[in-house]
Residue, then its C-alpha position, 0 to 999 in steps of 0.5 A: m187543370r185541377s187534380d184533386l185526388k184526395h179525400y178529406i178525412n179526420g182533418e186532413w186530405i189523404e190519398s184514396t185507397g183506390s186508383e180510379t178517377t173521373e174527369v170534371i167537365n165545364p158544361a159551357t165549353e166541354e173542356i176538362i177542368g179537373r180530375i177527382s178520385l172515385g173513392t172506395e168503400a175503404d175510404l168511406d169506412k175511414a171517414v165514418q170511423a173518424a166521424r164516430a171518434a169525433f161524436p162523443s166530444f162534438s155531440q156534447t159541445t154547448k149550444q153557445y159553442r155551436i152558435e159561435l161555430l156556425e157564425k164563424i163558418a158563415d164569416e169564412y164562407a163569405k171570405r171565399k165568395d169570389d172563389l165559390i162563385k167562380v167554381i160554381t160557374e165552371e163546374l155547373g155552368a151557372p151564369l156568374s150572376l146566378s152563382e152569386k145571387v142564388h148558389y152562393s147566397m143560399g149556402y151562406h144563408h143556411f149557415k147564418q140561419a142555423a146559428e139564429e135558430l139555435k139561439n132560441f132552440s130548446f134541447i130540454e123540455k120539462r113536462d109535468k111528469s117527464t123531461i124530454m131531451k133532444q139528443t144528437i142522432g149520431v153520425s150523419g151520412l150526407i149525399t148531395p146532388w149536382n144541381f145546387p152544389t152549395n145549397q144542398t151541402s150547406t143546409k144539411i151540414a149546418s143543421a147537422f153541426a147545429a145538432g152536434s152531429p159529425v158528418v160524412l159527405k159525398p158530393a156529386e162527382v159532376t160538381p165536386y169542387a164547391a163542396m171540397m172548398l168547404a173543408d178549407i172554410f171549416e178548418a179556418a173556422g176551427l171545426p174539430k177534426g173528424a166533425f166533417n169528412l168528405v169522400n168523393g165517388s160514385g153513387e154506386v160505390v160511395g153512396n151505397a156504402i153510406s146508406s148501408h154502413p152500420d156506423i152511420d146513424f142517419v142518412s140525408f139524401t137529395g136526388s132522384g126517386a129511384v136512388g132515394q128508393k135504393v137509399m131506403e132499402n139499404a138503410a132498412k138493413t140497419i134500421k137507420k133513419v133517412a131523410l129524402e128530398l126527391g123529385g118534383k113536377s110543380p104546378l104554377v096556378v095562374l088565376e084569371d085575375a092575374d096580371i098576364n105579363k107578370a104571370a108569364k114572366t114568372a113561368v119563364s123564370h122557372i125554366s130559365m133559372n139554373t136552366g130548369q135544373v131545379c127540383t122545385a121548378a114550376t114546369r106545369i103552368l095551369v092557365p084559365n082557358a079564357i086567357k090561354k092565347q094571351f098567356e101564350e103570347a106573353v110567354k113568347e115575349n118574355l122568353a126574349d128577356f132570358p136568352v141562352g148563352d155564355p155563363q160568363k155573361e150577364n142576364v143569360s141562361g146557361p147550359l145543362v150540366s152534362q152530355k147525359q143530361w142534355d140527351t135526357v132533355q132532348g128525349y123529353i122534347e121529342k116526346g113532347m113534340n109527338e104529344a102536344t103543340l110546340l109553342v117555342g123551342g124544340t130539339g137541338k142547340p140554340d143558334g150560334l151555340d155549337k159547343g157546350y151542353f146548351t139547349k133551347q128553352t122549350v114551351f109546349t101548349d095544349v098539354k094534357n096532364d096525363m102526357v109524359i111531359a106533364q107527369e115526369e120530371i124533365f130537369g131542363p128548360v121545358m114548360s107545359i101549359i095546361t088549361y082549366d075552367t074552374i078553380d076546383e079543376a085547377i086544384e085537381i090537375a095540380n094534385d094529379t101527380v106522384y110528386g108534391l115538393a112545391g106549388y105556386v099560385v099568382g093572382e089577386d083575390p085573397e080568398t082564391l089565393q088562400k084556397v089554392a095554396a091550402s089545397i095543393q098537396a106539396g111541402q112548400i107553396t109560394v104565393n105571388n113570388a114571395k121571397t124565400d124564408y130560410s126559417a121555413p121547412f123545406g121538403g116534399f109530400k108523396q114521392s117527393g120525399i120524407g123529412r124536412e130541411w131548413g130552419d128549426f125543422g132541419i135541425e130536428e132531423y138530426l136529433e132524437p127525443k128521449a123521454v126521462m121520467g122521474m128526473p129530480s127537479 
């Protein structure tokens, strides 16, 4: 069992000023895999002061230096591939293939993409009467979620380093180990001391301390809407900039000319991938009334290709991350059974899986968009099938939510695909399962957040524009 009771501050692992710890659980076995320290405000302050001391020199490094640094980080990250895959599967319960193809891969690509973006990124823009300088915002506090232990840490850190911003990271206490491995990776890449600091702990203590700290200039948070609101409230006291990537209740609009089997497979993949613990997951499936029955049958058939099971095996969907999350999802399934028609799944664990936080992949049909299961983010493998008659009605349903993180559309007619993609009020729209573009901005409309990550948009979040008039040529 791991016992990692130190925080990474100013280039070394140091003891916590407090004595409180928490256990890290393997969600597939319910066994304790380790223990970490729950940091204190004093620990966080040490980390902030280390980052503050590193800021003058790190912020003034050249663009070429930061390009080479990010490329070295990507190389060192690749060397730890097997270790990262193993630890993600242990702490999150993600199947090994998913840990490799999604979790590890996304982390790697963010460092590579940030280096590529920098090559053509201009920090100085000459205009007729002024010069615009984009300067590092300062020290950045990063608070990341448990569902993507590498993706969220990497995209924030890569953008911060590209901009020359030292960081203080608080990873989720449920899945801390992949984030803690970054310290070794950064050391091997030659990152200056103080540019990266990590303090484990709870959101109530360390998270609040980050968003409240007067020497942190920018906070990037990914998580729930309720906590995002608290981050904004804390940050307002010192008027610090915040970026928030919050929840989602994303629609998948199935057009009448879509291949029904492919559309059903796409829908099922959204509740199966990462066990539905994805903020961008398409959990509201909007289907024409004319093909409702065919689509339902296709969903049931495709579910057989996404079995729930041991994450050490291939081609399975793993457990939920914790007992708390399992209880939450079970509560929503119970509500759905009182609101709509249960097509498949239901409460309880799948047959033969008595240990671990496994849950049945559940599909509801005859769902109305004002139902709880259609409006609230469940964060589990639960799908709601909603029917429509016209494209305009589908768009209206798709946008009838407080969220606006992602949207999806599948079909054949280019004009209709374009209309739906342009009309959904969300930050990222995927048409016909298009591949991920790491240079494209990622973030939400409405209550799904503020600001953008990924690519050049992500780097911009860590910069402040300065206008200089009368600069000599």
